[in-house]
C-alpha positions as CSV (number, residue, x, y, z in Angstrom):
1,M,-8.6,16.2,-77.4
2,Q,-8.9,14.2,-74.3
3,S,-8.0,15.9,-71.0
4,A,-5.1,14.3,-69.2
5,S,-6.4,12.1,-66.3
6,I,-5.0,12.9,-62.9
7,A,-3.9,9.7,-61.1
8,A,-5.5,9.3,-57.7
9,P,-2.9,9.2,-54.8
10,P,-2.4,5.8,-53.3
11,P,-4.4,5.1,-50.3
12,L,-2.8,5.7,-46.9
13,Q,-1.5,2.5,-45.5
14,G,-1.7,2.1,-41.8
15,I,0.1,-0.3,-39.6
16,G,-0.6,-3.8,-40.8
17,L,-1.3,-6.8,-38.5
18,D,2.4,-7.7,-38.6
19,G,3.3,-4.1,-37.7
20,W,1.0,-4.1,-34.7
21,R,2.4,-7.4,-33.6
22,G,5.9,-6.0,-33.8
23,L,5.0,-2.9,-31.9
24,I,3.4,-5.0,-29.1
25,A,6.4,-7.3,-29.0
26,D,8.8,-4.3,-28.6
27,W,6.8,-2.9,-25.7
28,S,6.4,-6.3,-24.0
29,S,10.1,-7.4,-24.5
30,D,10.9,-6.8,-20.8
31,R,7.8,-8.7,-19.7
32,Q,8.8,-11.6,-22.0
33,A,12.4,-11.5,-20.6
34,F,11.2,-11.8,-17.0
35,H,8.2,-13.9,-17.7
36,V,5.7,-12.0,-15.6
37,S,2.2,-10.8,-16.4
38,W,1.3,-7.2,-17.1
39,G,-0.7,-6.9,-13.9
40,K,2.2,-8.1,-11.7
41,A,4.7,-6.0,-13.6
42,M,2.6,-2.9,-13.2
43,M,2.2,-3.6,-9.5
44,W,5.9,-3.9,-9.1
45,I,6.4,-0.6,-10.8
46,F,3.8,1.1,-8.6
47,L,5.4,-0.3,-5.5
48,L,8.9,0.8,-6.6
49,S,7.6,4.4,-7.1
50,D,5.8,4.2,-3.7
51,T,9.0,3.1,-2.1
52,F,10.7,6.3,-3.3
53,V,7.9,8.4,-1.8
54,F,8.1,6.7,1.6
55,S,11.8,6.8,1.5
56,C,11.7,10.6,1.0
57,F,9.2,11.0,3.8
58,L,11.3,8.9,6.3
59,T,14.5,10.6,5.2
60,G,13.0,14.0,5.7
61,Y,11.7,12.9,9.2
62,M,15.2,11.7,10.2
63,T,16.8,14.9,8.9
64,V,14.4,17.0,11.0
65,R,14.8,14.8,14.0
66,V,18.6,15.1,14.1
67,S,18.7,18.8,13.1
68,T,16.1,20.3,15.4
69,T,17.3,22.2,18.4
70,A,14.1,21.7,20.4
71,S,13.6,18.6,22.5
72,W,11.9,15.7,20.7
73,P,9.0,14.1,22.6
74,N,9.7,10.7,24.1
75,P,7.7,8.1,22.2
76,S,7.3,5.9,25.2
77,E,5.5,8.7,27.0
78,V,3.6,10.2,24.1
79,F,2.2,6.9,22.9
80,A,1.6,5.3,26.3
81,L,-1.8,3.9,27.0
82,H,-3.4,4.3,30.4
83,V,-4.6,0.9,31.6
84,G,-5.5,-0.1,35.2
85,G,-4.2,3.1,36.7
86,A,-0.8,2.8,35.0
87,D,0.7,4.2,31.7
88,I,1.9,1.3,29.6
89,P,4.4,2.5,26.9
90,L,3.6,1.7,23.3
91,L,0.8,-0.8,24.2
92,L,-1.5,0.4,21.4
93,I,1.3,0.5,18.9
94,A,2.4,-3.0,19.8
95,I,-1.2,-4.3,19.2
96,M,-1.5,-2.4,15.9
97,T,1.8,-3.9,14.7
98,F,0.8,-7.4,15.8
99,V,-2.5,-7.1,13.9
100,L,-0.9,-5.8,10.7
101,I,1.9,-8.3,10.7
102,S,-0.5,-11.1,11.4
103,S,-2.6,-10.0,8.4
104,S,0.5,-10.7,6.2
105,G,0.2,-14.4,7.2
106,T,-3.5,-14.6,6.3
107,M,-2.8,-12.9,3.0
108,A,0.0,-15.4,2.2
109,M,-2.4,-18.3,2.9
110,A,-5.0,-16.7,0.7
111,V,-2.5,-16.6,-2.2
112,N,-1.7,-20.3,-1.5
113,F,-5.4,-21.3,-1.7
114,A,-5.9,-19.1,-4.8
115,Y,-3.2,-21.1,-6.7
116,R,-5.0,-24.2,-5.7
117,H,-8.2,-22.7,-7.2
118,D,-9.9,-22.9,-3.8
119,R,-11.8,-19.7,-4.1
120,V,-13.9,-20.1,-0.9
121,N,-10.9,-20.4,1.4
122,A,-9.0,-17.7,-0.5
123,A,-11.8,-15.3,-0.3
124,T,-12.3,-16.1,3.4
125,L,-8.7,-15.4,4.2
126,M,-8.8,-12.2,2.2
127,L,-11.8,-11.0,4.2
128,V,-9.9,-11.8,7.4
129,T,-6.9,-9.8,6.1
130,A,-9.2,-6.9,5.2
131,T,-10.8,-7.0,8.7
132,C,-7.3,-6.8,10.3
133,G,-6.6,-3.8,8.1
134,E,-9.9,-2.2,9.3
135,I,-8.9,-2.9,12.9
136,F,-5.5,-1.3,12.3
137,V,-7.0,1.9,10.8
138,G,-9.5,2.1,13.6
139,M,-6.8,1.9,16.2
140,Q,-4.8,4.5,14.3
141,A,-7.8,6.8,14.3
142,F,-8.0,6.3,18.1
143,E,-4.3,7.2,18.4
144,W,-4.8,10.4,16.4
145,S,-7.8,11.5,18.4
146,K,-5.9,10.9,21.6
147,L,-3.0,13.0,20.5
148,I,-5.2,15.8,19.1
149,I,-7.8,16.0,21.9
150,E,-5.9,15.0,25.0
151,E,-2.3,16.0,24.1
152,G,-3.0,19.0,21.9
153,V,-0.7,17.9,19.1
154,R,-1.3,19.7,15.8
155,P,0.6,19.6,12.4
156,W,1.8,23.1,13.1
157,G,2.6,22.8,16.8
158,N,3.3,20.5,19.7
159,P,3.1,21.4,23.4
160,M,5.4,18.5,24.4
161,G,8.5,19.7,22.5
162,A,9.6,20.2,18.9
163,A,6.9,21.6,16.7
164,Q,7.9,19.4,13.8
165,F,6.8,16.3,15.6
166,G,3.1,16.9,14.8
167,S,3.7,17.5,11.1
168,A,6.0,14.5,10.7
169,F,3.8,12.2,12.6
170,F,0.5,13.1,10.9
171,M,2.0,13.1,7.4
172,I,3.8,9.8,7.6
173,T,1.3,7.8,9.6
174,G,-1.6,9.4,7.7
175,F,-0.1,8.5,4.3
176,H,0.5,5.0,5.4
177,G,-3.1,4.8,6.8
178,L,-4.4,5.9,3.5
179,H,-2.5,3.0,1.8
180,V,-4.0,0.6,4.3
181,T,-7.5,1.9,3.7
182,G,-7.0,1.6,-0.1
183,G,-5.7,-2.0,0.4
184,V,-8.8,-2.9,2.5
185,I,-11.1,-1.7,-0.3
186,F,-9.0,-3.6,-2.8
187,L,-9.1,-6.8,-0.8
188,F,-12.9,-6.6,-0.3
189,I,-13.5,-6.1,-4.0
190,V,-11.3,-9.1,-5.0
191,A,-12.8,-11.3,-2.3
192,F,-16.3,-10.4,-3.5
193,K,-15.4,-11.3,-7.1
194,L,-13.8,-14.5,-5.9
195,I,-16.9,-15.6,-4.1
196,R,-19.0,-14.7,-7.1
197,G,-16.8,-16.9,-9.3
198,D,-15.6,-14.2,-11.7
199,Y,-12.2,-15.7,-12.0
200,D,-13.4,-19.2,-12.6
201,R,-14.2,-18.4,-16.2
202,S,-10.6,-17.6,-17.0
203,G,-9.0,-19.9,-14.4
204,N,-6.6,-17.1,-13.6
205,Y,-6.4,-16.2,-9.9
206,Q,-3.2,-14.1,-10.2
207,I,-5.1,-11.0,-9.0
208,V,-4.9,-12.5,-5.5
209,E,-1.1,-12.6,-5.7
210,I,-1.1,-9.0,-7.0
211,A,-3.2,-7.9,-4.1
212,G,-0.9,-9.8,-1.8
213,L,2.1,-7.9,-3.2
214,Y,0.5,-4.6,-2.3
215,W,-0.5,-5.8,1.2
216,H,3.0,-7.1,2.0
217,F,4.4,-3.8,0.9
218,V,2.1,-1.9,3.2
219,D,3.1,-4.2,6.1
220,L,6.8,-3.8,5.3
221,V,6.6,0.0,5.3
222,W,4.9,-0.1,8.7
223,V,8.0,-2.0,10.1
224,F,10.2,0.9,9.1
225,I,7.7,3.5,10.5
226,F,7.5,1.5,13.7
227,A,11.3,1.3,14.1
228,L,12.1,4.9,13.2
229,F,9.1,6.7,14.7
230,Y,8.1,4.8,17.8
231,L,11.3,3.1,18.9
232,W,13.9,5.8,18.1
């Protein structure tokens, strides 16, 4: 008598090629609808999330500013620069703003040259933009040292008025300065790869535009910081 044979279970079937294609199509449906690359879409999502963070910081600053009972320091006096025996209000801040806004122009020209596949001029203008960012961060470091050493401002105290001034100033400008520093590193890396010809193989220079989106965002945030913190 022959023993009954036990049928082997059917092999597990994974997702076939058509299934993977369908899954990818589902996830990329929004990208296909707006006709943008993954890199640009992810940068927009990052910038949107960063907008929420800066909005929370600036909203918190304005709330503290209008609700504190102590006198708030006068920005024209706090951020004045002593030149030629006179205190010039907001001179350093004006130079910082001019340098950073000018870097948006060089970044826009870099993107223009990148779309023409002119990698030399694109990389050169990106290096100029990154240098402007370095100058901005250097002037910001000078501003911090002046407030800490000469004026005695601390995150937990301020001899010139409201104690919240120091914490709000160092948090907001420091967070923005960190973004500028990261952008400078990003620009140097992309410019180096441009010069080396890494993007010539694919013929896709869109990374320059993605870097430009980030840099223009950093410049735009500074406009709000400048208006709310230094002019108010």
